[in-house]
Backbone and ligand atoms as CSV (ligand in chain L), in Angstrom:
chain,resi,resn,atom,element,x,y,z
A,1,MET,N,N,31.980,7.919,1.893
A,1,MET,CA,C,32.521,6.530,2.085
A,1,MET,C,C,32.787,5.960,3.507
A,2,ALA,N,N,33.064,6.843,4.292
A,2,ALA,CA,C,33.331,6.531,5.715
A,2,ALA,C,C,31.882,6.003,6.153
A,3,GLU,N,N,30.708,6.656,5.935
A,3,GLU,CA,C,29.322,6.462,6.206
A,3,GLU,C,C,29.053,5.003,5.743
A,4,ILE,N,N,29.397,4.665,4.545
A,4,ILE,CA,C,29.215,3.344,3.959
A,4,ILE,C,C,29.857,2.290,4.796
A,5,THR,N,N,31.112,2.468,4.909
A,5,THR,CA,C,31.865,1.622,5.851
A,5,THR,C,C,31.397,1.175,7.147
A,6,GLU,N,N,30.722,2.359,7.863
A,6,GLU,CA,C,30.156,2.208,9.074
A,6,GLU,C,C,28.817,1.422,8.996
A,7,LYS,N,N,28.079,1.669,8.066
A,7,LYS,CA,C,26.698,0.962,7.826
A,7,LYS,C,C,27.206,-0.553,7.464
A,8,ARG,N,N,28.056,-0.826,6.802
A,8,ARG,CA,C,28.555,-2.098,6.618
A,8,ARG,C,C,28.919,-2.873,7.838
A,9,HIS,N,N,29.512,-2.303,8.668
A,9,HIS,CA,C,29.984,-2.899,9.808
A,9,HIS,C,C,28.803,-3.185,10.811
A,10,LYS,N,N,27.773,-2.281,10.826
A,10,LYS,CA,C,26.530,-2.512,11.675
A,10,LYS,C,C,25.779,-3.752,10.994
A,11,ALA,N,N,25.957,-3.972,9.771
A,11,ALA,CA,C,25.146,-5.074,9.154
A,11,ALA,C,C,25.926,-6.297,9.232
A,12,ALA,N,N,25.655,-7.057,10.346
A,12,ALA,CA,C,26.523,-8.413,10.696
A,12,ALA,C,C,26.531,-9.313,9.752
A,13,CYS,N,N,25.308,-9.422,8.985
A,13,CYS,CA,C,25.200,-10.481,7.901
A,13,CYS,C,C,25.780,-9.866,6.582
A,14,SER,N,N,26.244,-8.689,6.645
A,14,SER,CA,C,26.689,-8.170,5.095
A,14,SER,C,C,28.096,-8.766,4.577
A,15,SER,N,N,28.108,-8.815,3.330
A,15,SER,CA,C,29.309,-8.983,2.550
A,15,SER,C,C,29.269,-8.027,1.554
A,16,ARG,N,N,30.346,-7.796,0.619
A,16,ARG,CA,C,30.353,-6.813,-0.418
A,16,ARG,C,C,29.238,-6.969,-1.361
A,17,ASP,N,N,28.704,-8.300,-1.577
A,17,ASP,CA,C,27.594,-8.323,-2.404
A,17,ASP,C,C,26.196,-7.841,-1.866
A,18,TYR,N,N,26.225,-7.790,-0.389
A,18,TYR,CA,C,25.080,-7.484,0.102
A,18,TYR,C,C,24.983,-6.037,0.606
A,19,ASP,N,N,26.002,-5.367,0.645
A,19,ASP,CA,C,26.341,-4.061,1.174
A,19,ASP,C,C,25.057,-3.092,0.834
A,20,PHE,N,N,24.646,-2.899,-0.533
A,20,PHE,CA,C,23.686,-1.987,-0.921
A,20,PHE,C,C,22.472,-2.530,-0.309
A,21,PHE,N,N,22.136,-3.706,-0.111
A,21,PHE,CA,C,20.774,-4.089,0.394
A,21,PHE,C,C,20.792,-3.773,1.994
A,22,TYR,N,N,21.739,-4.037,2.747
A,22,TYR,CA,C,21.761,-3.738,4.187
A,22,TYR,C,C,21.920,-2.049,4.233
A,23,GLU,N,N,22.590,-1.194,3.423
A,23,GLU,CA,C,22.520,0.162,3.396
A,23,GLU,C,C,21.216,0.813,3.225
A,24,GLY,N,N,20.652,0.025,2.219
A,24,GLY,CA,C,19.238,0.367,1.858
A,24,GLY,C,C,18.197,0.400,3.122
A,25,LEU,N,N,18.297,-0.746,3.670
A,25,LEU,CA,C,17.539,-1.010,5.084
A,25,LEU,C,C,17.936,0.041,6.138
A,26,GLU,N,N,18.995,0.620,6.048
A,26,GLU,CA,C,19.375,1.628,7.178
A,26,GLU,C,C,18.613,2.893,6.780
A,27,ASP,N,N,18.312,3.025,5.465
A,27,ASP,CA,C,17.414,4.135,5.220
A,27,ASP,C,C,15.909,3.850,4.822
A,28,GLN,N,N,15.587,2.671,5.303
A,28,GLN,CA,C,14.268,2.135,5.246
A,28,GLN,C,C,13.805,2.149,3.653
A,29,ARG,N,N,14.735,1.583,2.948
A,29,ARG,CA,C,14.403,1.252,1.622
A,29,ARG,C,C,14.750,-0.129,1.129
A,30,LEU,N,N,13.836,-0.750,0.353
A,30,LEU,CA,C,14.156,-2.246,-0.042
A,30,LEU,C,C,14.716,-2.089,-1.375
A,31,MET,N,N,16.143,-2.378,-1.412
A,31,MET,CA,C,16.898,-2.399,-2.615
A,31,MET,C,C,17.099,-3.868,-3.128
A,32,VAL,N,N,16.933,-3.954,-4.486
A,32,VAL,CA,C,17.170,-5.455,-5.051
A,32,VAL,C,C,18.180,-5.218,-6.296
A,33,GLN,N,N,19.052,-6.129,-6.358
A,33,GLN,CA,C,20.014,-6.077,-7.507
A,33,GLN,C,C,19.183,-6.351,-8.926
A,34,HIS,N,N,19.836,-5.498,-9.896
A,34,HIS,CA,C,19.479,-5.816,-11.219
A,34,HIS,C,C,20.516,-5.876,-12.080
A,35,CYS,N,N,20.327,-6.633,-13.192
A,35,CYS,CA,C,21.363,-6.820,-14.193
A,35,CYS,C,C,21.375,-5.402,-15.103
A,36,SER,N,N,22.727,-4.920,-15.264
A,36,SER,CA,C,22.832,-3.775,-16.026
A,36,SER,C,C,22.650,-4.041,-17.486
A,37,ASP,N,N,22.765,-5.088,-17.843
A,37,ASP,CA,C,22.739,-5.436,-19.334
A,37,ASP,C,C,21.244,-5.899,-19.794
A,38,CYS,N,N,20.594,-6.836,-19.035
A,38,CYS,CA,C,19.264,-7.331,-19.410
A,38,CYS,C,C,18.062,-6.991,-18.575
A,39,ASN,N,N,18.475,-6.287,-17.370
A,39,ASN,CA,C,17.514,-5.610,-16.536
A,39,ASN,C,C,16.916,-6.672,-15.696
A,40,THR,N,N,17.212,-7.936,-15.603
A,40,THR,CA,C,16.519,-8.962,-14.817
A,40,THR,C,C,16.824,-8.608,-13.291
A,41,LEU,N,N,15.787,-8.576,-12.458
A,41,LEU,CA,C,16.001,-8.402,-11.029
A,41,LEU,C,C,16.422,-9.804,-10.468
A,42,ARG,N,N,17.331,-9.735,-9.444
A,42,ARG,CA,C,17.489,-11.045,-8.736
A,42,ARG,C,C,17.795,-10.849,-7.279
A,43,HIS,N,N,17.467,-11.720,-6.422
A,43,HIS,CA,C,17.597,-11.667,-4.868
A,43,HIS,C,C,17.653,-13.222,-4.629
A,44,PRO,N,N,18.623,-13.604,-3.747
A,44,PRO,CA,C,19.663,-12.659,-3.129
A,44,PRO,C,C,20.786,-12.230,-4.182
A,45,PRO,N,N,21.567,-11.239,-3.897
A,45,PRO,CA,C,22.405,-10.592,-4.768
A,45,PRO,C,C,23.547,-11.853,-5.309
A,46,GLU,N,N,23.959,-11.744,-6.481
A,46,GLU,CA,C,24.825,-12.588,-7.034
A,46,GLU,C,C,25.848,-11.892,-7.820
A,47,PRO,N,N,26.981,-12.504,-8.151
A,47,PRO,CA,C,27.933,-11.845,-8.794
A,47,PRO,C,C,27.802,-11.824,-10.415
A,48,MET,N,N,27.042,-12.883,-10.828
A,48,MET,CA,C,26.793,-12.747,-12.238
A,48,MET,C,C,25.169,-13.123,-12.569
A,49,CYS,N,N,24.692,-12.424,-13.654
A,49,CYS,CA,C,23.390,-12.557,-13.978
A,49,CYS,C,C,22.944,-14.066,-14.418
A,50,PRO,N,N,22.129,-14.701,-13.831
A,50,PRO,CA,C,21.750,-16.065,-14.290
A,50,PRO,C,C,20.985,-16.138,-15.686
A,51,HIS,N,N,20.572,-15.087,-16.095
A,51,HIS,CA,C,19.840,-14.909,-17.304
A,51,HIS,C,C,20.815,-14.726,-18.604
A,52,CYS,N,N,21.716,-13.755,-18.418
A,52,CYS,CA,C,22.500,-13.403,-19.496
A,52,CYS,C,C,23.959,-13.491,-19.125
A,53,HIS,N,N,24.432,-13.852,-18.096
A,53,HIS,CA,C,25.862,-13.936,-17.649
A,53,HIS,C,C,26.537,-12.868,-17.455
A,54,SER,N,N,25.975,-11.755,-17.450
A,54,SER,CA,C,26.718,-10.415,-17.385
A,54,SER,C,C,27.190,-10.240,-15.874
A,55,VAL,N,N,28.254,-9.740,-15.750
A,55,VAL,CA,C,28.836,-9.345,-14.467
A,55,VAL,C,C,28.538,-8.011,-14.051
A,56,HIS,N,N,27.883,-7.174,-14.683
A,56,HIS,CA,C,27.352,-5.841,-14.526
A,56,HIS,C,C,26.117,-5.754,-13.819
A,57,SER,N,N,25.889,-4.996,-12.680
A,57,SER,CA,C,24.772,-4.837,-11.905
A,57,SER,C,C,24.642,-3.585,-11.284
A,58,GLY,N,N,23.352,-3.309,-10.805
A,58,GLY,CA,C,23.111,-2.204,-10.146
A,58,GLY,C,C,22.132,-2.508,-8.985
A,59,ALA,N,N,21.567,-1.386,-8.306
A,59,ALA,CA,C,20.506,-1.778,-7.181
A,59,ALA,C,C,19.330,-0.814,-7.622
A,60,ARG,N,N,18.251,-1.382,-7.477
A,60,ARG,CA,C,17.003,-0.673,-7.691
A,60,ARG,C,C,16.010,-0.848,-6.657
A,61,GLU,N,N,15.335,0.385,-6.090
A,61,GLU,CA,C,14.561,0.385,-5.004
A,61,GLU,C,C,13.173,-0.177,-5.386
A,62,MET,N,N,12.723,-1.022,-4.616
A,62,MET,CA,C,11.439,-1.666,-4.583
A,62,MET,C,C,10.290,-0.976,-3.795
A,63,ALA,N,N,9.048,-1.201,-4.382
A,63,ALA,CA,C,7.885,-0.502,-3.518
A,63,ALA,C,C,7.771,-1.044,-2.134
A,64,GLY,N,N,8.127,-2.403,-1.861
A,64,GLY,CA,C,7.980,-2.842,-0.618
A,64,GLY,C,C,6.634,-3.509,-0.524
A,65,THR,N,N,5.797,-3.773,-1.563
A,65,THR,CA,C,4.580,-4.368,-1.651
A,65,THR,C,C,4.684,-5.825,-2.470
A,66,GLY,N,N,3.699,-6.752,-2.021
A,66,GLY,CA,C,3.763,-7.907,-2.676
A,66,GLY,C,C,2.918,-8.771,-2.102
A,67,THR,N,N,2.765,-10.230,-2.495
A,67,THR,CA,C,2.063,-11.168,-1.744
A,67,THR,C,C,2.919,-12.239,-1.155
A,68,ILE,N,N,2.279,-13.119,-0.232
A,68,ILE,CA,C,2.968,-14.037,0.314
A,68,ILE,C,C,2.912,-15.294,-0.696
A,69,TYR,N,N,3.991,-15.715,-1.054
A,69,TYR,CA,C,4.229,-16.926,-2.127
A,69,TYR,C,C,4.292,-18.190,-1.370
A,70,SER,N,N,4.929,-18.201,-0.180
A,70,SER,CA,C,4.996,-19.533,0.660
A,70,SER,C,C,5.501,-19.013,2.112
A,71,TYR,N,N,5.195,-19.906,3.021
A,71,TYR,CA,C,5.641,-19.490,4.410
A,71,TYR,C,C,5.787,-20.832,5.316
A,72,ALA,N,N,6.574,-20.555,6.321
A,72,ALA,CA,C,6.779,-21.570,7.285
A,72,ALA,C,C,6.614,-21.028,8.703
A,73,VAL,N,N,6.467,-21.719,9.573
A,73,VAL,CA,C,6.358,-21.123,11.062
A,73,VAL,C,C,7.200,-22.034,11.780
A,74,HIS,N,N,8.259,-21.374,12.446
A,74,HIS,CA,C,9.379,-21.882,13.247
A,74,HIS,C,C,8.855,-21.946,14.698
A,75,TYR,N,N,8.859,-23.045,15.347
A,75,TYR,CA,C,8.352,-23.304,16.898
A,75,TYR,C,C,9.608,-23.631,17.621
A,76,HIS,N,N,10.663,-24.437,17.065
A,76,HIS,CA,C,11.661,-24.789,18.015
A,76,HIS,C,C,12.870,-25.064,17.119
A,77,PRO,N,N,14.155,-24.774,17.721
A,77,PRO,CA,C,14.431,-24.259,19.111
A,77,PRO,C,C,14.200,-22.798,19.130
A,78,PRO,N,N,14.230,-22.214,20.212
A,78,PRO,CA,C,14.115,-20.704,20.409
A,78,PRO,C,C,15.146,-19.877,19.619
A,79,LEU,N,N,14.724,-18.859,19.097
A,79,LEU,CA,C,15.801,-18.020,18.283
A,79,LEU,C,C,16.103,-16.719,19.161
A,80,PRO,N,N,17.305,-16.467,19.442
A,80,PRO,CA,C,17.620,-15.321,20.286
A,80,PRO,C,C,17.075,-14.035,19.648
A,81,GLY,N,N,16.185,-13.264,20.420
A,81,GLY,CA,C,15.598,-11.991,20.013
A,81,GLY,C,C,14.339,-12.077,19.055
A,82,PHE,N,N,13.887,-13.315,19.157
A,82,PHE,CA,C,12.616,-13.517,18.512
A,82,PHE,C,C,11.583,-14.307,19.413
A,83,GLU,N,N,10.286,-13.819,19.231
A,83,GLU,CA,C,9.208,-14.594,19.918
A,83,GLU,C,C,8.799,-15.818,19.192
A,84,MET,N,N,8.660,-16.799,19.879
A,84,MET,CA,C,8.163,-18.040,19.294
A,84,MET,C,C,6.565,-18.169,19.414
A,85,PRO,N,N,5.873,-18.718,18.444
A,85,PRO,CA,C,6.334,-19.187,17.131
A,85,PRO,C,C,6.832,-17.990,16.113
A,86,HIS,N,N,7.685,-18.300,15.334
A,86,HIS,CA,C,8.317,-17.104,14.344
A,86,HIS,C,C,7.930,-17.643,12.860
A,87,PRO,N,N,6.949,-16.782,12.393
A,87,PRO,CA,C,6.762,-16.978,10.846
A,87,PRO,C,C,7.610,-16.413,9.953
A,88,ILE,N,N,8.010,-17.192,8.872
A,88,ILE,CA,C,8.897,-16.557,8.055
A,88,ILE,C,C,8.150,-16.796,6.590
A,89,GLY,N,N,8.499,-15.831,5.726
A,89,GLY,CA,C,7.869,-16.001,4.427
A,89,GLY,C,C,8.548,-15.860,3.231
A,90,ILE,N,N,8.109,-16.328,2.123
A,90,ILE,CA,C,8.929,-16.030,0.972
A,90,ILE,C,C,7.730,-15.079,0.116
A,91,VAL,N,N,8.129,-13.867,-0.026
A,91,VAL,CA,C,7.167,-12.745,-0.455
A,91,VAL,C,C,7.570,-12.621,-1.972
A,92,GLU,N,N,6.525,-12.575,-2.843
A,92,GLU,CA,C,6.786,-12.222,-4.185
A,92,GLU,C,C,6.407,-10.817,-4.279
A,93,LEU,N,N,7.536,-9.867,-4.427
A,93,LEU,CA,C,7.310,-8.364,-4.600
A,93,LEU,C,C,6.509,-8.294,-5.832
A,94,ASP,N,N,5.836,-7.127,-5.933
A,94,ASP,CA,C,5.092,-6.575,-7.156
A,94,ASP,C,C,5.869,-6.497,-8.346
A,95,GLU,N,N,7.176,-6.258,-8.103
A,95,GLU,CA,C,8.208,-6.059,-9.293
A,95,GLU,C,C,8.396,-7.607,-9.918
A,96,GLY,N,N,8.099,-8.596,-8.916
A,96,GLY,CA,C,8.292,-9.922,-9.625
A,96,GLY,C,C,9.391,-10.760,-9.134
A,97,VAL,N,N,10.161,-10.198,-8.241
A,97,VAL,CA,C,11.329,-11.054,-7.408
A,97,VAL,C,C,10.891,-11.418,-6.181
A,98,ARG,N,N,11.477,-12.638,-5.534
A,98,ARG,CA,C,10.950,-13.005,-4.447
A,98,ARG,C,C,12.038,-12.716,-3.397
A,99,ILE,N,N,11.679,-12.527,-2.056
A,99,ILE,CA,C,12.534,-12.249,-1.011
A,99,ILE,C,C,12.008,-12.973,0.404
A,100,VAL,N,N,12.852,-13.501,1.022
A,100,VAL,CA,C,12.570,-14.164,2.277
A,100,VAL,C,C,12.618,-13.097,3.472
A,101,ALA,N,N,11.702,-13.113,4.319
A,101,ALA,CA,C,11.678,-12.178,5.353
A,101,ALA,C,C,10.675,-12.750,6.488
A,102,GLY,N,N,10.792,-12.109,7.619
A,102,GLY,CA,C,9.853,-12.574,8.751
A,102,GLY,C,C,8.454,-12.058,8.417
A,103,LEU,N,N,7.501,-12.713,9.041
A,103,LEU,CA,C,6.151,-12.312,8.831
A,103,LEU,C,C,5.546,-12.033,10.392
A,104,ASP,N,N,6.547,-11.727,11.213
A,104,ASP,CA,C,6.324,-11.745,12.758
A,104,ASP,C,C,5.513,-10.594,13.042
A,105,GLY,N,N,5.216,-9.618,12.116
A,105,GLY,CA,C,4.254,-8.488,12.375
A,105,GLY,C,C,2.839,-8.827,12.273
A,106,MET,N,N,2.458,-10.159,11.789
A,106,MET,CA,C,1.221,-10.651,11.511
A,106,MET,C,C,0.820,-11.813,12.579
A,107,ALA,N,N,-0.649,-11.919,12.774
A,107,ALA,CA,C,-1.024,-12.920,13.487
A,107,ALA,C,C,-0.985,-14.255,12.767
A,108,LEU,N,N,-0.781,-15.346,13.258
A,108,LEU,CA,C,-0.436,-16.582,12.563
A,108,LEU,C,C,-1.750,-16.911,11.663
A,109,ASP,N,N,-2.940,-16.443,12.088
A,109,ASP,CA,C,-4.205,-16.977,11.459
A,109,ASP,C,C,-4.496,-15.827,10.079
A,110,GLU,N,N,-3.651,-14.714,10.075
A,110,GLU,CA,C,-3.652,-13.843,9.070
A,110,GLU,C,C,-2.859,-14.216,7.843
A,111,ILE,N,N,-1.781,-15.261,8.170
A,111,ILE,CA,C,-0.896,-15.672,7.054
A,111,ILE,C,C,-1.259,-16.865,6.114
A,112,ALA,N,N,-1.217,-16.547,5.028
A,112,ALA,CA,C,-1.793,-17.455,3.911
A,112,ALA,C,C,-1.159,-17.081,2.507
A,113,ILE,N,N,-1.048,-18.206,1.712
A,113,ILE,CA,C,-0.517,-17.747,0.403
A,113,ILE,C,C,-1.307,-16.918,-0.378
A,114,GLY,N,N,-0.915,-16.106,-0.910
A,114,GLY,CA,C,-1.471,-14.968,-1.792
A,114,GLY,C,C,-2.022,-13.756,-1.002
A,115,VAL,N,N,-1.744,-13.567,0.196
A,115,VAL,CA,C,-2.265,-12.483,1.073
A,115,VAL,C,C,-1.347,-11.212,0.657
A,116,PRO,N,N,-1.854,-10.232,0.433
A,116,PRO,CA,C,-1.125,-8.892,0.154
A,116,PRO,C,C,-0.292,-8.496,1.304
A,117,VAL,N,N,0.845,-8.135,1.272
A,117,VAL,CA,C,1.757,-7.667,2.365
A,117,VAL,C,C,2.494,-6.258,1.934
A,118,LYS,N,N,3.089,-5.562,2.990
A,118,LYS,CA,C,3.892,-4.409,2.644
A,118,LYS,C,C,4.960,-4.577,3.717
A,119,ALA,N,N,6.265,-4.119,3.158
A,119,ALA,CA,C,7.368,-4.078,3.924
A,119,ALA,C,C,7.240,-3.082,5.322
A,120,GLU,N,N,7.839,-3.659,6.192
A,120,GLU,CA,C,7.897,-2.753,7.602
A,120,GLU,C,C,9.394,-2.797,7.901
A,121,TYR,N,N,10.151,-1.568,8.108
A,121,TYR,CA,C,11.380,-1.466,8.411
A,121,TYR,C,C,11.712,-1.429,10.034
A,122,LEU,N,N,12.466,-2.117,10.459
A,122,LEU,CA,C,12.653,-2.017,11.884
A,122,LEU,C,C,14.211,-2.409,12.214
A,123,ARG,N,N,14.533,-2.337,13.474
A,123,ARG,CA,C,15.980,-2.746,13.945
A,123,ARG,C,C,15.758,-4.009,14.887
A,124,ARG,N,N,16.619,-4.832,14.653
A,124,ARG,CA,C,16.795,-6.145,15.604
A,124,ARG,C,C,18.275,-5.915,16.145
A,125,GLY,N,N,18.279,-5.240,17.267
A,125,GLY,CA,C,19.467,-5.056,17.923
A,125,GLY,C,C,20.117,-3.944,16.991
A,126,GLU,N,N,21.411,-4.069,16.669
A,126,GLU,CA,C,22.076,-3.162,15.745
A,126,GLU,C,C,21.799,-3.214,14.309
A,127,LEU,N,N,21.090,-4.461,14.070
A,127,LEU,CA,C,20.721,-4.590,12.535
A,127,LEU,C,C,19.367,-3.958,12.064
A,128,ALA,N,N,19.631,-3.240,11.020
A,128,ALA,CA,C,18.456,-2.709,10.245
A,128,ALA,C,C,17.964,-3.849,9.435
A,129,THR,N,N,16.767,-4.139,9.519
A,129,THR,CA,C,16.074,-5.184,8.868
A,129,THR,C,C,14.726,-4.885,8.507
A,130,LEU,N,N,13.868,-5.876,7.941
A,130,LEU,CA,C,12.639,-5.678,7.361
A,130,LEU,C,C,11.861,-6.911,7.707
A,131,ARG,N,N,10.361,-6.706,7.723
A,131,ARG,CA,C,9.667,-7.905,7.917
A,131,ARG,C,C,8.271,-7.287,7.158
A,132,PHE,N,N,7.373,-8.332,6.730
A,132,PHE,CA,C,6.246,-7.880,6.114
A,132,PHE,C,C,4.944,-8.028,6.893
A,133,ARG,N,N,4.059,-7.086,6.774
A,133,ARG,CA,C,2.804,-7.198,7.465
A,133,ARG,C,C,1.645,-7.200,6.291
A,134,ARG,N,N,0.513,-7.460,6.711
A,134,ARG,CA,C,-0.603,-7.387,5.899
A,134,ARG,C,C,-0.790,-6.097,5.338
A,135,ALA,N,N,-0.953,-5.876,4.002
A,135,ALA,CA,C,-1.099,-4.600,3.358
A,135,ALA,C,C,-2.550,-4.091,3.583
L,1,ZN,ZN,ZN,21.299,-10.097,-17.412
């Protein structure tokens, strides 16, 4: 329990709903919330299932592979800790749920809708996070 609390404090963006996600990243695992009643995956985490309205949920590890569903390239203003331009993508994981993450491990001319990608785990300062690279 003490370890979980410490990891929560390291994850500056965390809240109770997100704790399992950031704790997974600390262990280089991509965890996604699922409904305990109908099994629907959902991200970002929510307190209630949008499909069956159950409030029971768990976390399931994803393979970390998928394809670029959409993306944008951020040019301005500068973001502290990031090189510009900074590409961000919506990745559709092979399990069927979509997640927003940086694509900054890829060259801009590699980034396109439908390109297969794989999660890469890294730290940005104190925060464990992920980005996607070409698979
Ligand atoms: Zn459900």
